C-alpha positions in Angstrom: -45.0 -60.1 30.9 -42.3 -59.7 33.5 -40.6 -63.0 32.5 -40.7 -61.8 28.9 -39.1 -58.5 29.8 -36.4 -60.1 31.9 -35.5 -62.6 29.2 -35.4 -60.0 26.5 -33.6 -57.2 28.3 -31.8 -59.1 31.0 -29.3 -56.8 32.8 -29.3 -54.5 29.8 -27.4 -54.0 26.6 -23.7 -53.2 26.5 -22.2 -50.9 23.8 -19.1 -51.7 21.8 -17.7 -49.1 19.5 -16.0 -50.4 16.3 -14.0 -47.5 15.1 -10.2 -47.6 14.3 -9.4 -45.7 17.5 -9.2 -48.1 20.4 -8.7 -45.3 22.9 -11.7 -43.4 21.7 -13.8 -46.5 21.7 -12.9 -47.3 25.3 -13.7 -43.7 26.4 -17.1 -43.7 24.7 -18.0 -47.2 26.1 -17.1 -46.2 29.6 -18.9 -42.9 29.5 -22.0 -44.5 28.0 -22.0 -47.3 30.6 -21.7 -44.7 33.4 -24.6 -42.7 32.0 -26.7 -45.9 31.5 -26.3 -46.8 35.2 -27.2 -43.2 36.2 -30.5 -43.2 34.4 -31.2 -46.9 34.9 -31.5 -47.6 31.2 -31.9 -51.4 31.6 -34.9 -50.9 34.0 -36.6 -48.5 31.7 -36.1 -50.9 28.8 -37.7 -53.7 30.8 -40.6 -51.4 31.6 -41.0 -50.6 27.9 -41.1 -54.2 27.0 -43.8 -55.0 29.6 -45.8 -52.0 28.4 -45.7 -53.3 24.8 -47.0 -56.6 25.9 -49.8 -55.2 28.0 -50.5 -51.8 26.3 -49.2 -52.4 22.8 -46.6 -49.6 22.7 -44.3 -47.5 24.8 -43.3 -43.9 24.5 -40.1 -42.3 25.9 -39.2 -38.7 25.8 -35.6 -37.6 25.4 -35.4 -34.8 28.0 -32.8 -32.8 29.9 -32.6 -33.8 33.5 -30.2 -31.9 35.7 -30.6 -34.5 38.4 -28.9 -37.2 36.4 -25.6 -38.2 38.2 -23.6 -38.0 34.9 -21.8 -35.4 32.9 -24.5 -35.9 30.2 -27.9 -34.8 31.6 -29.9 -36.6 28.9 -32.6 -38.7 30.4 -35.3 -41.1 29.2 -38.8 -40.2 30.5 -41.4 -42.8 30.0 -45.0 -41.7 29.5 -48.3 -43.6 29.3 -49.5 -44.4 25.8 -52.9 -42.8 26.8 -51.2 -39.4 26.9 -50.3 -39.5 23.2 -53.6 -38.6 21.5 -55.4 -36.0 19.6 -57.8 -34.5 22.2 -59.8 -32.3 19.8 -60.0 -34.5 16.8 -60.9 -32.7 13.6 -62.7 -34.9 11.0 -61.2 -35.2 7.6 -57.6 -34.7 8.6 -55.1 -37.1 7.1 -51.9 -35.6 8.4 -52.7 -36.5 12.1 -53.7 -39.9 13.4 -54.3 -40.4 17.1 -51.7 -37.9 18.3 -49.1 -38.5 15.6 -48.5 -35.7 13.0 -47.3 -36.9 9.6 -45.3 -35.2 7.0 -46.0 -35.3 3.3 -44.3 -38.7 3.0 -46.2 -40.3 5.8 -43.4 -40.2 8.4 -44.1 -39.1 12.0 -43.0 -35.4 12.3 -44.4 -34.6 15.8 -46.4 -36.1 18.7 -49.1 -34.5 20.8 -48.7 -35.4 24.4 -51.3 -34.5 27.1 -49.8 -32.6 30.1 -52.1 -34.7 32.4 -53.0 -38.3 32.1 -56.8 -38.7 31.4 -57.2 -41.0 34.4 -55.3 -39.2 37.1 -57.0 -37.3 40.0 -56.0 -33.8 38.8 -57.6 -34.5 35.4 -60.9 -35.5 37.1 -60.9 -32.5 39.4 -60.5 -30.2 36.4 -63.6 -31.5 34.6 -65.3 -28.1 35.1 -62.4 -26.2 33.6 -62.5 -24.9 30.0 -62.0 -27.5 27.4 -58.7 -26.1 26.2 -57.3 -26.2 29.8 -58.6 -29.7 30.4 -57.0 -31.2 27.3 -53.8 -29.1 27.3 -51.0 -30.8 25.4 -47.5 -30.2 24.1 -46.4 -30.8 20.5 -43.0 -32.5 20.6 -40.8 -33.1 17.6 -40.4 -36.7 16.5 -36.6 -36.4 17.1 -37.3 -36.2 20.9 -39.8 -39.0 21.1 -39.0 -42.8 21.0 -42.0 -44.8 20.0 -41.6 -48.6 20.5 -44.3 -50.8 19.0 -44.8 -53.7 16.6 -46.5 -52.9 13.3 -48.6 -55.9 12.2 -50.2 -54.1 9.2 -48.9 -51.7 6.5 -49.4 -48.1 7.6 -50.0 -49.0 11.2 -48.9 -46.1 13.5 -50.1 -47.3 16.9 -49.5 -50.5 18.7 -51.7 -53.4 19.7 -50.9 -55.4 22.9 -49.1 -58.6 22.3 -51.4 -60.4 24.7 -54.6 -59.3 22.8 -55.3 -62.7 21.2 -55.2 -64.4 24.6 -57.7 -62.1 26.4 -60.7 -64.4 26.0 -58.7 -67.3 27.2 -57.9 -65.5 30.5 -61.7 -65.1 31.1 -62.2 -68.9 30.4 -59.4 -69.8 32.7 -60.8 -67.6 35.4 -64.4 -68.9 35.0 -63.4 -72.5 35.1 -61.2 -72.0 38.2 -63.9 -70.2 40.0 -66.6 -72.7 39.1 -64.3 -75.6 40.3 -63.7 -73.8 43.6 -67.4 -73.1 44.0 -68.4 -76.7 43.4 -65.8 -77.9 45.9 -67.0 -75.5 48.5 -70.6 -76.5 48.0 -69.7 -80.1 48.5 -67.6 -79.3 51.6 -70.5 -77.2 53.2 -72.4 -80.4 53.8 -70.8 -81.9 56.9 -72.8 -85.2 56.7 -76.0 -86.7 55.3 -78.4 -89.1 57.0 -79.7 -91.8 54.7 -81.4 -95.1 54.8 -81.5 -98.2 52.6 -85.0 -99.1 53.8 -87.9 -98.7 51.5 -90.5 -96.0 52.0 -92.8 -96.8 55.0 -90.3 -99.5 55.9 -88.6 -100.3 59.2 -86.6 -97.1 59.5 -87.9 -94.5 62.1 -89.8 -91.7 60.5 -87.9 -88.4 60.0 -88.8 -85.1 58.5 -87.3 -84.7 55.0 -84.6 -82.0 54.5 -84.5 -81.6 58.3 -81.2 -80.3 59.7 -79.3 -81.5 62.7 -76.6 -79.4 64.4 -73.5 -81.5 65.1 -71.0 -80.6 67.8 -67.3 -81.3 67.7 -65.9 -84.4 69.4 -69.3 -85.7 70.1 -70.7 -89.2 69.6 -74.4 -89.4 68.8 -77.0 -92.1 68.2 -78.9 -92.1 64.9 -82.5 -93.0 64.5 -83.2 -96.6 63.8 -82.5 -97.7 60.3 -80.6 -94.6 59.4 -76.9 -94.2 58.4 -74.5 -91.3 58.5 -72.5 -90.5 55.3 -70.5 -87.6 53.8 -70.8 -86.0 50.4 -68.0 -87.1 48.1 -66.0 -84.2 46.6 -66.1 -84.5 42.8 -64.1 -81.3 42.3 -61.5 -80.7 41.0 -61.9 -83.4 38.3 -59.0 -85.4 36.9 -59.0 -83.1 33.8 -58.7 -79.9 35.8 -54.9 -79.7 35.6 -54.9 -80.7 31.9 -57.4 -78.0 31.0 -55.4 -75.3 32.8 -52.2 -76.4 31.1 -53.8 -76.3 27.6 -55.3 -72.8 28.2 -52.0 -71.5 29.6 -50.1 -73.0 26.7 -52.4 -71.3 24.2 -52.1 -68.0 26.1 -48.3 -68.1 26.0 -48.3 -68.9 22.3 -49.0 -65.3 21.3 -45.8 -64.3 23.1 -43.8 -67.1 21.4 -43.2 -68.4 24.9 -43.1 -72.1 25.7 -45.3 -73.6 28.3 -42.6 -74.4 30.9 -41.5 -70.8 30.8 -45.0 -69.4 31.2 -45.9 -71.9 33.9 -42.5 -71.9 35.6 -42.7 -75.7 35.6 -40.7 -78.1 33.5 -41.7 -81.3 35.3 -43.4 -82.7 32.2 -40.4 -82.1 29.9 -37.4 -84.1 29.0 -34.1 -82.5 28.0 -34.7 -82.7 24.3 -38.2 -81.3 24.5 -37.1 -78.4 26.6 -34.3 -77.5 24.3 -36.5 -77.7 21.2 -39.2 -75.5 22.7 -36.7 -72.9 23.8 -35.2 -72.6 20.3 -38.3 -70.8 19.0 -38.4 -68.7 22.2 -34.8 -67.6 21.9 -35.1 -66.8 18.2 -38.1 -64.5 18.9 -36.0 -62.8 21.7 -33.1 -62.2 19.2 -35.5 -60.7 16.8 -37.0 -58.5 19.5 -33.5 -57.4 20.6 -32.6 -56.5 17.1 -35.7 -54.4 16.7 -34.9 -52.7 20.1 -31.4 -51.8 18.7 -32.9 -50.1 15.7 -36.0 -48.4 17.2 -34.7 -47.5 20.7 -31.0 -48.0 21.4 -29.6 -46.3 18.3 -31.9 -43.4 18.8 -30.7 -43.1 22.4 -27.0 -43.4 21.4 -27.2 -40.7 18.8 -28.9 -38.3 21.2 -26.3 -39.1 23.9 -23.5 -38.5 21.5 -25.0 -35.1 20.5 -24.9 -34.1 24.2 -21.6 -35.9 25.1 -19.5 -34.0 22.5 -20.6 -30.7 24.2 -19.1 -31.8 27.5 -15.5 -30.6 27.8 -13.1 -33.4 28.3 -15.6 -36.2 28.2 -14.7 -37.5 24.7 -11.4 -37.1 22.7 -11.0 -33.9 20.8 -10.9 -35.8 17.5 -14.5 -37.0 18.1 -16.1 -33.6 18.1 -17.8 -34.3 14.8 -18.8 -37.9 15.6 -22.4 -37.1 16.3 -23.0 -36.0 12.7 -23.3 -39.6 11.7 -23.8 -42.6 14.0 -20.4 -44.4 14.2 -20.1 -48.1 13.6 -21.0 -50.0 16.8 -22.5 -53.1 18.2 -24.8 -54.1 21.1 -24.2 -57.0 23.4 -27.0 -58.7 25.4 -26.9 -61.3 28.1 -26.1 -64.8 26.9 -28.3 -67.8 27.4 -27.2 -70.3 30.0 -26.7 -73.8 28.7 -28.4 -76.6 30.6 -25.3 -78.8 30.3 -22.2 -76.5 30.6 -19.8 -79.5 29.9 -21.4 -80.4 26.6 -21.5 -76.7 25.6 -17.8 -76.3 26.4 -16.8 -79.4 24.4 -18.9 -78.2 21.5 -17.3 -74.7 21.7 -13.8 -76.2 21.7 -14.6 -78.3 18.7 -16.0 -75.3 16.7 -12.9 -73.3 17.5 -10.6 -76.2 16.6 -12.1 -76.8 13.2 -12.4 -73.0 12.5 -16.2 -72.9 12.1 -16.5 -70.1 14.7 -14.5 -67.2 16.1 -13.8 -66.0 19.6 -15.8 -62.9 18.9 -18.9 -65.1 18.0 -18.4 -67.4 21.0 -18.1 -64.5 23.4 -21.0 -62.7 21.8 -23.2 -65.8 22.5 -22.5 -65.2 26.1 -23.1 -61.4 25.9 -19.5 -60.5 26.4 -16.9 -58.5 24.5 -14.1 -60.7 23.2 -11.5 -58.0 23.3 -12.2 -57.1 27.0 -12.2 -60.8 27.9 -8.9 -61.5 26.3 -7.3 -58.4 27.9 -8.6 -59.5 31.3 -7.3 -63.0 30.7 -3.9 -61.7 29.7 -3.8 -59.7 33.0 -4.7 -62.8 34.9 -2.0 -65.0 33.3 0.6 -62.4 33.8 -0.2 -62.1 37.5 -0.4 -65.9 37.9 3.1 -66.2 36.4 4.4 -63.5 38.7 3.0 -65.3 41.7 4.2 -68.7 40.6 0.8 -70.2 40.2 0.4 -73.0 37.8 -2.4 -73.0 35.3 -4.8 -75.9 36.0 -5.2 -78.3 33.1 -8.5 -79.8 32.1 -8.9 -83.5 33.1 -8.8 -86.0 30.4 -12.2 -87.1 29.1 -13.4 -90.4 30.5 -14.2 -93.1 27.9 -17.8 -93.6 27.0 -19.7 -96.1 29.0 -20.9 -98.0 26.0 -17.6 -97.9 24.1 -16.4 -101.5 23.2 -13.4 -102.7 25.2 -10.2 -103.2 23.2 -8.9 -106.8 22.8 -5.9 -107.4 25.0 -3.5 -110.3 25.1 -3.3 -112.1 28.5 0.5 -112.3 28.2 0.7 -108.5 27.7 -1.6 -108.0 30.8 0.8 -110.3 32.9 3.8 -108.3 31.7 2.2 -105.1 32.6 1.3 -106.3 36.1 4.9 -107.6 36.6 6.3 -104.3 35.5 4.0 -102.4 37.8 5.0 -104.6 40.7 8.7 -104.1 40.0 8.1 -100.3 39.8 6.4 -100.4 43.3 
């Protein structure tokens, strides 16, 4: 779950405003970035992604926090999904389902949030309190609650953990591992076995069956006549132990659209093509998840932040006082995916730019960067390099392919070239 959250959120989304006012765009982006660091927005998004995988959903309250080190005191307060519920459920009600109040069109209009988590110690100590005090809750408007979950069925209002289909597999993996360890320990508990090849009532000295002999360390002993000393061969783990665990783990990770080498943290059984092919499905699911996060979480947060930011004197330009009425055009950038072979990716990128099948904006977006900021930074670097008299390093010429056929050369031409080279020297 942590790997999935790190791959989906990364270091956090970055905002790019797309209005016709470059100065206003820069001021909004800088102010939002400063606020994002103050409230640790990337860390909270990673927590929400892990909660959705393990709990099925994540709730965040848009609250006012004077302790935020930012001109905008908006904060994102994460709460446990168990706190959103209907404590005193009334049968027959269709306008409230598990803590979510619905309007006449079926849209969430408010949420009921318990003031205390049902599992904390204060809740348990208050079991003798009146029922109304025990299940005290706040009714919060839907505009101040961010609900992040995946709806798998029409009309679904609460989330189901992503890992739910794999829960029985975890039990099987645990049972098989423990059984293998127990069998290996049982075999190891027998230090040695005394046995004989002689028939019953044969030449071997008589011994009591199942008798035990205490052995001391670094001691040589003499066995009874006709008897041999042997050890129990350890049969566990079997040769299929690793294969079984790999298959179970692969099936567990499938419900998260995660390839086996990411779930196991081991790519020793992969070649380059297999790793790239498996990661294509994984990265596609991450892009889908990031798009849903933009719609369900980030746009909600941005609109609430703009509503607060326009009230702070001098934070945004005066012309943007009415910007919070409608969410302005914008884009979100996420961390790019590192290529396994940077040289191949750079050559492919140069080819796409040369034949006009891509743009700088698209190429920088693949790396999670803003193309305008990167070009401005590059222009500053080139200006300073020219000022300091530093030459721009050129890329080395590409070496010919190892399997490329050699060109036919005339021996006379080769001699002339060697003579000219000698004269030059």
